[in-house]
C-alpha positions in Angstrom: 68.2 -120.0 -88.8 71.9 -119.8 -88.6 73.4 -122.2 -86.0 76.8 -122.0 -84.3 79.1 -124.9 -85.1 78.9 -128.0 -82.9 81.2 -127.8 -79.9 82.9 -131.1 -79.1 83.4 -130.1 -75.5 80.9 -130.7 -72.8 79.1 -127.9 -71.0 80.7 -127.1 -67.7 79.5 -125.7 -64.4 82.0 -122.9 -64.6 80.5 -121.7 -67.8 76.9 -122.0 -66.5 78.0 -120.0 -63.5 79.4 -117.3 -65.7 76.0 -117.1 -67.5 73.6 -117.1 -64.7 75.7 -115.9 -61.8 76.7 -117.7 -58.6 73.8 -116.0 -56.8 71.2 -117.8 -59.0 68.0 -118.6 -57.1 66.0 -121.1 -59.1 67.2 -124.1 -61.1 65.1 -126.9 -62.6 66.5 -130.2 -63.5 64.0 -132.1 -65.5 65.1 -135.7 -65.8 67.4 -135.8 -62.9 68.0 -139.6 -62.8 69.9 -140.4 -59.6 71.1 -136.9 -59.0 74.6 -136.7 -60.4 74.1 -133.2 -61.8 71.8 -132.2 -59.0 74.6 -132.5 -56.4 77.0 -130.5 -58.6 74.4 -127.8 -59.1 74.0 -127.5 -55.4 77.8 -127.1 -54.9 78.0 -124.5 -57.7 74.9 -122.6 -56.6 74.6 -122.9 -52.9 72.0 -120.2 -52.7 69.6 -121.7 -55.3 66.6 -123.8 -54.8 66.9 -126.8 -57.1 63.8 -128.5 -58.2 64.5 -132.0 -59.6 62.1 -134.3 -61.5 62.4 -138.0 -62.1 59.6 -140.3 -63.2 61.4 -143.7 -63.4 60.8 -145.3 -60.0 64.2 -147.0 -60.1 66.1 -143.8 -60.7 64.0 -141.9 -58.2 64.9 -144.4 -55.5 68.6 -143.9 -56.2 68.1 -140.2 -56.1 66.4 -140.3 -52.7 69.1 -142.6 -51.3 72.0 -140.3 -52.4 70.6 -136.8 -52.3 69.2 -135.1 -49.2 69.5 -131.3 -48.9 67.0 -128.7 -47.8 67.6 -126.7 -50.9 66.9 -129.7 -53.2 63.3 -130.6 -53.8 62.6 -133.7 -55.7 59.3 -134.6 -57.5 58.6 -138.1 -58.7 56.8 -137.2 -61.9 57.3 -136.5 -65.6 57.0 -133.0 -67.0 54.9 -133.4 -70.1 52.1 -132.0 -72.2 49.2 -133.0 -69.9 48.3 -133.2 -66.2 47.4 -136.6 -64.9 49.1 -140.0 -65.7 50.8 -141.4 -68.7 52.5 -144.5 -70.0 56.3 -144.4 -69.5 58.5 -146.6 -71.6 61.1 -147.9 -69.1 64.5 -148.7 -70.5 66.5 -151.9 -69.6 69.4 -153.9 -70.8 73.1 -153.0 -70.2 75.8 -151.3 -72.3 78.2 -154.0 -73.8 81.3 -152.2 -72.4 80.0 -152.3 -68.8 81.5 -155.1 -66.7 79.1 -157.4 -64.9 80.5 -156.2 -61.5 80.0 -152.6 -62.4 76.5 -153.3 -63.8 75.5 -155.1 -60.6 76.4 -152.0 -58.6 75.2 -149.2 -60.9 72.2 -150.9 -62.6 70.9 -153.8 -60.5 67.5 -153.5 -62.2 68.8 -152.7 -65.6 69.6 -149.6 -67.5 67.4 -146.8 -66.3 68.7 -143.7 -68.1 66.7 -143.9 -71.4 63.1 -144.2 -70.4 60.6 -141.8 -72.0 57.0 -140.7 -72.3 57.6 -141.2 -76.0 57.8 -144.6 -77.8 61.4 -145.4 -78.8 62.0 -145.3 -82.5 65.5 -145.1 -84.1 66.9 -145.4 -80.5 66.4 -149.2 -80.8 68.6 -149.3 -83.9 71.3 -147.0 -82.8 71.6 -148.6 -79.3 70.3 -152.1 -79.8 71.5 -153.2 -76.4 69.1 -150.8 -74.8 65.7 -152.5 -74.4 62.3 -151.2 -73.7 60.5 -154.3 -72.5 58.2 -152.7 -69.8 56.0 -149.8 -69.3 54.9 -148.1 -66.1 52.2 -145.5 -65.4 53.7 -142.3 -64.0 52.3 -139.1 -62.8 52.6 -136.2 -65.2 52.4 -132.4 -64.9 52.6 -129.6 -67.4 55.5 -127.4 -66.4 53.1 -124.4 -66.2 50.7 -126.3 -63.9 53.6 -127.4 -61.6 55.0 -123.8 -61.5 51.6 -122.3 -60.5 51.1 -125.0 -57.9 54.6 -124.3 -56.4 54.6 -120.5 -56.7 57.5 -120.4 -59.2 58.3 -117.1 -60.8 61.5 -116.4 -62.5 63.7 -119.4 -63.4 67.4 -118.9 -63.9 68.3 -122.2 -65.6 66.5 -125.3 -66.8 68.5 -128.5 -67.5 66.2 -130.8 -69.4 67.0 -134.5 -70.3 63.6 -135.8 -71.2 64.5 -138.4 -73.8 62.5 -137.3 -76.8 59.7 -135.5 -75.0 61.2 -132.1 -75.5 58.2 -131.0 -77.4 55.9 -132.1 -74.7 57.9 -130.1 -72.1 57.6 -127.0 -74.2 54.0 -127.3 -75.2 53.1 -127.6 -71.5 55.4 -124.9 -70.3 55.1 -121.7 -72.4 54.4 -119.5 -69.4 57.3 -120.8 -67.4 59.7 -120.8 -70.3 58.9 -117.2 -70.9 60.2 -116.4 -67.4 63.3 -118.7 -67.9 66.7 -117.2 -68.6 68.5 -120.2 -70.0 67.4 -123.6 -71.2 69.8 -126.5 -71.8 68.2 -129.5 -73.5 68.9 -132.7 -75.4 67.9 -132.9 -79.0 68.1 -135.2 -82.0 67.4 -134.8 -85.7 67.1 -138.6 -86.1 63.8 -139.1 -84.1 65.2 -141.4 -81.5 61.7 -141.4 -80.0 58.4 -141.1 -81.9 57.4 -137.5 -82.4 60.8 -136.1 -81.1 61.2 -132.6 -82.5 64.3 -131.7 -84.5 66.4 -128.8 -83.4 64.8 -126.6 -86.0 61.4 -127.6 -84.8 62.4 -126.9 -81.2 63.4 -123.4 -82.2 60.1 -122.8 -84.0 58.4 -123.7 -80.7 60.7 -121.3 -78.8 60.7 -118.1 -80.9 62.0 -115.9 -78.1 65.1 -118.1 -77.6 68.3 -118.2 -79.6 71.1 -120.8 -79.7 74.0 -119.8 -77.6 75.9 -123.1 -77.9 75.3 -126.3 -79.8 76.8 -129.6 -78.7 76.7 -133.0 -80.3 73.2 -133.9 -78.9 72.4 -131.0 -76.6 71.8 -127.3 -77.1 72.1 -124.2 -74.8 69.4 -121.6 -75.4 69.1 -118.0 -74.2 65.8 -116.2 -73.7 66.1 -112.9 -75.5 63.3 -111.5 -73.4 65.1 -111.9 -70.0 
């Protein structure tokens, strides 16, 4: 597999709009946190239905407090490999460069951006300030189950930030991913979380996708069948 060089820039909404068109109809944001990207997606794609997923109760509460649009539908659950419930490793701690005043405003209950269905592994060494001291039980749905339950057909774009559970998302979502035009997802070759697939392993799981752009820790994939 020949990969493009790593781009040091960040993916922008203008570029995404060029790819999928401003008239895109269905966008999935899997791992929406408090809705930073969700609001931007809505501005860029006003005709789209945006389905957002967030399992961490702290982040979900922030989302509901900040985001309220008829075109944005939020689900408090994790997209994973099984339907039911699962243990979620909730992150805590605070970045050392964050001032106490900013931390009190942004993360009154601790850092809530790194929680995962997967047990943290090298993440604890790379970011030692980020703790995983608590677990919570969260609802889980396979992507295919959720799509059938909600009558989802073609998907224009998926933005996935599932903190090491990329393989779980894919294994539970083959039918939906086959109808998805573009997938943007985080990846790591250092197994930040136990069982986290490498980029090469992700591509083996997605034989109909090719790498359009590779970033430092994210990759943009295009479905060759759509």
